LOSEFI-264247 format. One line per field, with one value per residue (C-alpha): residue number from 1; residue in three letters; z, x, y. Coordinates in nm, 2 decimals, decimal comma, padded with zeros to 4 digits. Layout:
BEGIN
seq [NUM  ...]
type [ALA  ...]
zz [Z  ...]
xx [X  ...]
yy [Y  ...]
END
This chain:
BEGIN
seq [1  2  3  4  5  6  7  8  9  10  11  12  13  14  15  16  17  18  19  20  21  22  23  24  25  26  27  28  29  30  31  32  33  34  35  36  37  38  39  40  41  42  43  44  45  46  47  48  49  50  51  52  53  54  55  56  57  58  59  60  61  62  63  64  65  66  67  68  69  70  71  72  73  74  75  76  77  78  79  80  81  82  83  84  85  86  87  88  89  90  91  92  93  94  95  96  97  98  99  100  101  102  103  104  105  106  107  108  109  110  111  112  113  114  115  116  117  118  119  120  121  122  123  124  125  126  127  128  129  130  131  132  133  134  135  136  137  138  139  140  141  142  143  144  145  146  147  148  149  150  151  152  153  154  155  156  157  158  159  160  161  162  163  164  165  166  167  168  169  170  171  172  173  174  175  176  177  178  179  180  181  182  183  184  185  186  187  188  189  190  191  192  193  194  195  196  197  198  199  200  201  202  203  204  205  206  207  208  209  210  211  212  213  214  215  216  217  218  219  220  221  222  223  224  225  226  227  228  229  230  231  232  233  234  235  236  237  238  239  240  241  242  243  244  245  246  247  248  249  250  251  252  253  254  255  256  257  258  259  260  261  262  263  264  265  266  267  268  269  270  271  272  273  274  275  276  277  278  279  280  281  282  283  284  285  286  287  288  289  290  291  292  293  294  295  296  297  298  299  300  301  302  303  304  305  306  307  308  309  310  311  312  313  314  315  316  317  318  319  320  321  322  323  324  325  326  327  328]
type [MET  ALA  SER  PRO  SER  ALA  PRO  GLU  ILE  SER  GLY  ASP  LEU  LEU  ALA  LYS  THR  LYS  ASP  ARG  ALA  SER  VAL  LEU  ARG  LYS  SER  VAL  TYR  ALA  VAL  GLY  SER  ILE  PHE  PHE  VAL  LEU  ALA  ILE  PHE  TYR  ILE  GLY  ALA  THR  ILE  ARG  ASP  ASN  TRP  PRO  ALA  ILE  SER  ALA  HIS  ASP  TRP  ARG  ALA  MET  ASN  TYR  SER  TRP  LEU  ALA  LEU  ALA  ALA  VAL  THR  TYR  GLY  CYS  SER  LEU  VAL  THR  THR  ALA  MET  VAL  TRP  PRO  CYS  VAL  ILE  ALA  LYS  TRP  GLY  HIS  ARG  MET  LYS  LEU  ARG  THR  ALA  LEU  ALA  ILE  GLY  LEU  VAL  ALA  GLN  ILE  GLY  LYS  TYR  LEU  PRO  GLY  ASN  VAL  ALA  HIS  TYR  PHE  GLY  ARG  ALA  ALA  LEU  ALA  LYS  GLN  HIS  ASN  VAL  SER  PHE  THR  GLN  SER  GLY  LEU  SER  THR  ILE  VAL  GLU  PHE  GLY  ALA  ALA  LEU  SER  ALA  ALA  LEU  LEU  VAL  ALA  PHE  THR  ALA  THR  LEU  LEU  ASP  ARG  SER  ILE  TRP  VAL  GLY  THR  PRO  PHE  ILE  SER  ILE  LEU  PRO  GLN  GLY  ALA  PHE  TRP  PRO  PHE  VAL  ILE  LEU  ALA  LEU  ALA  THR  ILE  THR  GLY  ALA  ALA  ILE  PHE  ALA  PHE  ARG  ARG  SER  PRO  GLU  ILE  ARG  GLY  LEU  LEU  SER  ILE  ALA  PHE  TRP  ILE  ALA  PRO  ILE  GLY  TRP  LEU  ILE  VAL  SER  PHE  LEU  LEU  ALA  GLY  PHE  SER  PHE  TYR  ALA  LEU  ALA  ILE  ALA  PHE  SER  GLY  VAL  TRP  SER  ILE  PRO  VAL  VAL  PRO  ALA  ILE  ALA  VAL  TYR  ALA  ILE  ALA  TRP  ALA  ALA  GLY  PHE  LEU  ILE  PRO  GLY  ALA  PRO  ALA  GLY  LEU  GLY  VAL  ARG  GLU  VAL  ILE  LEU  LEU  ALA  LEU  LEU  THR  PRO  ILE  ILE  GLY  VAL  ALA  PRO  ALA  VAL  ILE  LEU  SER  LEU  PHE  HIS  ARG  LEU  LEU  SER  ALA  LEU  VAL  ASP  LEU  ILE  VAL  ALA  GLY  LEU  ALA  THR  ILE  PHE  PHE  LEU  LYS  LYS  GLU  PRO  ASP  HIS  ALA  SER]
zz [-01,59  -01,59  -01,64  -01,99  -01,82  -01,60  -01,86  -01,89  -01,52  -01,49  -01,77  -01,60  -01,27  -01,45  -01,63  -01,31  -01,13  -01,41  -01,40  -01,02  -01,06  -01,33  -01,11  -00,81  -01,02  -01,17  -00,82  -00,68  -00,96  -00,93  -00,56  -00,62  -00,90  -00,66  -00,40  -00,67  -00,78  -00,42  -00,34  -00,63  -00,53  -00,17  -00,27  -00,50  -00,22  00,02  -00,22  -00,28  00,09  00,17  -00,15  00,01  00,24  -00,05  -00,30  -00,04  -00,01  -00,12  -00,38  -00,43  -00,09  -00,22  -00,11  -00,43  -00,27  -00,06  -00,35  -00,55  -00,26  -00,25  -00,62  -00,60  -00,29  -00,45  -00,76  -00,55  -00,39  -00,74  -00,79  -00,45  -00,51  -00,85  -00,67  -00,52  -00,84  -00,93  -00,58  -00,61  -00,95  -00,84  -00,58  -00,87  -01,05  -01,29  -01,29  -01,50  -01,52  -01,25  -01,48  -01,72  -01,44  -01,30  -01,65  -01,70  -01,37  -01,42  -01,78  -01,69  -01,38  -01,58  -01,68  -01,33  -01,45  -01,70  -01,58  -01,36  -01,19  -01,33  -01,67  -01,52  -01,41  -01,75  -01,92  -01,69  -01,75  -02,13  -02,10  -01,86  -02,09  -02,33  -02,06  -01,99  -01,69  -01,71  -01,68  -01,37  -01,20  -01,29  -01,14  -00,82  -00,80  -00,80  -00,50  -00,32  -00,38  -00,24  00,07  00,11  00,06  00,32  00,57  00,51  00,55  00,87  01,01  00,93  01,08  01,39  01,45  01,40  01,66  01,91  01,85  01,85  01,99  01,91  01,53  01,51  01,75  01,60  01,30  01,22  01,09  01,37  01,66  01,59  01,70  02,07  02,25  02,19  01,91  01,61  01,58  01,66  01,39  01,14  01,22  01,18  00,85  00,72  00,83  00,65  00,33  00,33  00,40  00,12  -00,13  -00,03  -00,05  -00,40  -00,54  -00,32  -00,62  -00,78  -00,73  -00,67  -00,37  -00,15  -00,15  -00,02  00,30  00,39  00,60  00,42  00,09  00,23  00,39  00,08  -00,07  00,27  00,33  00,00  00,04  00,39  00,23  -00,03  00,23  00,42  00,10  -00,03  00,32  00,35  00,01  00,15  00,45  00,23  00,03  00,35  00,44  00,09  00,17  00,37  00,71  00,70  00,83  01,10  01,04  01,21  00,99  01,17  01,13  00,77  00,69  00,87  00,72  00,37  00,40  00,50  00,22  -00,04  00,05  00,04  -00,31  -00,42  -00,30  -00,42  -00,79  -01,00  -00,91  -01,15  -00,95  -00,64  -00,75  -00,50  -00,26  -00,15  -00,12  00,09  00,34  00,35  00,42  00,70  00,86  00,81  00,89  01,27  01,24  01,01  00,92  00,61  00,36  00,41  00,39  00,06  -00,08  00,03  -00,09  -00,43  -00,49  -00,40  -00,64  -00,92  -00,82  -00,81  -01,15  -01,31  -01,15  -01,26  -01,61  -01,61  -01,46  -01,70  -01,99  -01,88  -01,81  -02,16  -02,32  -02,11  -02,18  -02,56  -02,57  -02,44  -02,68  -02,97  -02,73  -02,62  -02,98  -03,07]
xx [-03,67  -03,33  -03,03  -02,87  -02,53  -02,65  -02,56  -02,21  -02,16  -02,29  -02,06  -01,76  -01,84  -01,88  -01,55  -01,37  -01,52  -01,41  -01,06  -01,04  -01,17  -00,91  -00,63  -00,75  -00,78  -00,43  -00,28  -00,44  -00,32  00,03  00,04  -00,09  00,17  00,44  00,31  00,31  00,67  00,80  00,61  00,77  01,11  01,05  00,92  01,22  01,46  01,29  01,31  01,68  01,76  01,57  01,64  01,84  01,54  01,29  01,48  01,53  01,16  01,04  00,78  00,71  00,54  00,24  -00,10  -00,30  -00,64  -00,60  -00,46  -00,77  -00,99  -00,79  -00,86  -01,23  -01,30  -01,12  -01,33  -01,64  -01,53  -01,52  -01,89  -02,00  -01,80  -01,97  -02,31  -02,25  -02,30  -02,64  -02,76  -02,65  -02,81  -03,13  -03,17  -03,17  -03,45  -03,25  -03,39  -03,13  -03,12  -02,89  -02,69  -02,64  -02,53  -02,29  -02,15  -02,08  -01,89  -01,70  -01,60  -01,49  -01,30  -01,00  -00,94  -00,80  -00,47  -00,42  -00,21  -00,40  -00,63  -00,94  -01,00  -01,24  -01,47  -01,46  -01,52  -01,82  -01,96  -01,94  -02,11  -02,37  -02,45  -02,60  -02,85  -02,94  -02,72  -02,58  -02,21  -02,30  -02,46  -02,17  -01,94  -02,14  -02,17  -01,79  -01,78  -02,04  -01,81  -01,51  -01,70  -01,86  -01,52  -01,35  -01,64  -01,65  -01,28  -01,28  -01,58  -01,40  -01,07  -01,25  -01,44  -01,12  -00,95  -01,22  -01,17  -00,79  -00,62  -00,27  -00,32  -00,17  00,12  00,44  00,28  00,49  00,24  -00,01  00,24  00,35  00,01  -00,06  -00,22  -00,60  -00,58  -00,59  -00,97  -01,07  -00,82  -00,97  -01,33  -01,23  -01,06  -01,37  -01,60  -01,38  -01,37  -01,74  -01,82  -01,59  -01,76  -02,11  -02,00  -01,85  -02,17  -02,43  -02,61  -02,67  -03,03  -02,88  -02,68  -03,00  -03,01  -02,65  -02,77  -02,99  -02,84  -03,06  -02,88  -02,55  -02,66  -02,64  -02,31  -02,13  -02,29  -02,18  -01,83  -01,80  -01,88  -01,62  -01,35  -01,44  -01,41  -01,09  -00,94  -01,02  -00,86  -00,54  -00,56  -00,62  -00,31  -00,10  -00,23  -00,15  00,22  00,19  00,16  00,50  00,37  00,12  -00,13  -00,48  -00,78  -00,90  -00,57  -00,55  -00,89  -00,83  -00,49  -00,60  -00,91  -00,69  -00,44  -00,71  -00,89  -00,57  -00,49  -00,85  -00,86  -00,53  -00,53  -00,22  -00,13  -00,28  -00,51  -00,34  -00,01  00,26  00,04  -00,14  00,18  00,36  00,06  00,06  00,44  00,40  00,11  00,23  00,60  00,54  00,33  00,52  00,84  00,97  01,04  00,71  00,53  00,70  00,62  00,25  00,18  00,34  00,20  -00,15  -00,11  -00,03  -00,32  -00,57  -00,45  -00,50  -00,85  -00,94  -00,85  -01,05  -01,35  -01,34  -01,31  -01,61  -01,81  -01,73  -01,84  -02,16  -02,23  -02,17  -02,38  -02,68  -02,65  -02,85  -03,14  -03,12  -03,12  -03,42]
yy [04,13  03,98  04,20  04,17  04,13  03,83  03,57  03,71  03,71  03,36  03,25  03,42  03,25  02,92  02,96  03,05  02,75  02,52  02,67  02,62  02,26  02,19  02,33  02,13  01,81  01,85  01,92  01,61  01,39  01,55  01,46  01,11  01,06  01,16  00,91  00,65  00,71  00,73  00,41  00,22  00,33  00,23  -00,11  -00,16  -00,07  -00,30  -00,59  -00,52  -00,50  -00,83  -01,02  -01,31  -01,39  -01,35  -01,56  -01,83  -01,90  -02,25  -02,18  -02,55  -02,57  -02,37  -02,51  -02,47  -02,53  -02,22  -02,03  -02,11  -02,00  -01,67  -01,62  -01,70  -01,49  -01,19  -01,24  -01,24  -00,91  -00,75  -00,84  -00,70  -00,39  -00,35  -00,37  -00,02  00,17  00,03  00,10  00,46  00,53  00,35  00,63  00,88  00,69  00,47  00,12  -00,05  -00,43  -00,56  -00,78  -00,49  -00,26  -00,52  -00,59  -00,21  -00,19  -00,51  -00,43  -00,08  -00,18  -00,30  00,06  00,12  -00,03  00,26  00,56  00,80  00,54  00,71  00,55  00,30  00,59  00,75  00,41  00,34  00,68  00,63  00,29  00,43  00,72  00,47  00,39  00,75  00,80  01,15  01,23  01,44  01,15  00,92  01,18  01,20  00,83  00,81  01,06  00,84  00,54  00,72  00,82  00,47  00,30  00,51  00,46  00,09  00,05  00,25  00,05  -00,28  -00,16  -00,02  -00,35  -00,54  -00,32  -00,40  -00,77  -00,75  -00,44  -00,56  -00,52  -00,18  -00,23  -00,12  00,05  00,35  00,61  00,53  00,52  00,88  01,01  01,07  00,78  00,77  01,03  00,80  00,74  01,10  01,21  00,97  01,07  01,44  01,37  01,18  01,46  01,71  01,51  01,45  01,82  01,93  01,70  01,81  02,18  02,13  01,98  02,17  02,31  01,97  01,83  01,48  01,61  01,62  01,25  01,23  01,40  01,10  00,82  00,57  00,67  00,54  00,21  -00,01  00,13  00,10  -00,24  -00,38  -00,24  -00,39  -00,73  -00,65  -00,58  -00,90  -01,10  -00,93  -00,95  -01,31  -01,36  -01,21  -01,43  -01,74  -01,65  -01,63  -01,98  -02,10  -02,06  -02,38  -02,21  -02,07  -01,73  -01,69  -01,41  -01,43  -01,37  -01,05  -00,86  -00,98  -00,84  -00,51  -00,45  -00,53  -00,30  -00,01  -00,08  -00,13  00,20  00,39  00,26  00,32  00,68  00,81  00,91  00,88  00,52  00,27  00,04  00,18  00,01  00,08  00,27  -00,04  -00,24  00,02  00,03  -00,35  -00,36  -00,10  -00,29  -00,65  -00,61  -00,59  -00,91  -01,14  -00,97  -00,77  -01,05  -01,24  -00,91  -00,83  -01,17  -01,17  -00,81  -00,86  -01,21  -01,09  -00,80  -01,04  -01,27  -00,97  -00,84  -01,18  -01,21  -00,86  -00,94  -01,27  -01,11  -00,81  -01,05  -01,26  -00,95  -00,82  -01,14  -01,14  -00,77  -00,79  -01,11  -00,92  -00,62  -00,78  -00,85  -00,48  -00,36  -00,57]
END
């Protein structure tokens, strides 16, 4: 027979757990917001210091064929990124129509531009709830996406390093580590983050699936494809500037993968704004110089925002168009 005080103890523990989670969440957002503000100030100062070179660029020399290719490949990367979520929830028994699952992800993704960089997850969870996906499963799927994104970015960067070891030469925050210590440090950090996530949700029945390697193959695979597409989009944009800057395709993909993952993982910055650009500036400056790095990173931000809006609009029309069929 259970003790009468057991429910109260359980309730107290639950309340304390929620309080700790709330404090942790607020702390993470506070740190992310500080990064966001500092990044914006840094970018502004960099633009100011290099304005003569930036303003002297000849924008009329743009190659619009490569610009269109950059936009299309980035748009395709949104679709492959959206494929991760249906793969995850399918492992938990949800057999949602693929076009519906993609529409939910592509509609909700525009919420990343709202302050906090989390509205798209809440939006997706609200839409998914209509299809019997619980909020707990939506939350866990987000953690899976974080882990898969970090893993995919590191795999892309590691492979690129094997192909071209000169990519990271002169990079400030990598060069401060002892020689040969970078990848062990990254692997240790990844293992720590993964272990912390598993410990936090160890009592959830869905967590057992996360311990299987097979569970992660599809999410990581789709995100690797996404990084290749988005990185090629960045490379195509560099070529669109009429060959003024020389940046090989392998470094372009690796650099963008790292920058995208950083912006994706740090809360507080809307759509990773500022964070992604600072990483791009740090990694691109040794390759092409400060002014070209500023122009490329900011122009790709504008291009990606426009494509995000177009894709979300098309997905909204597509999703709403299918609602009457679902109701009937």
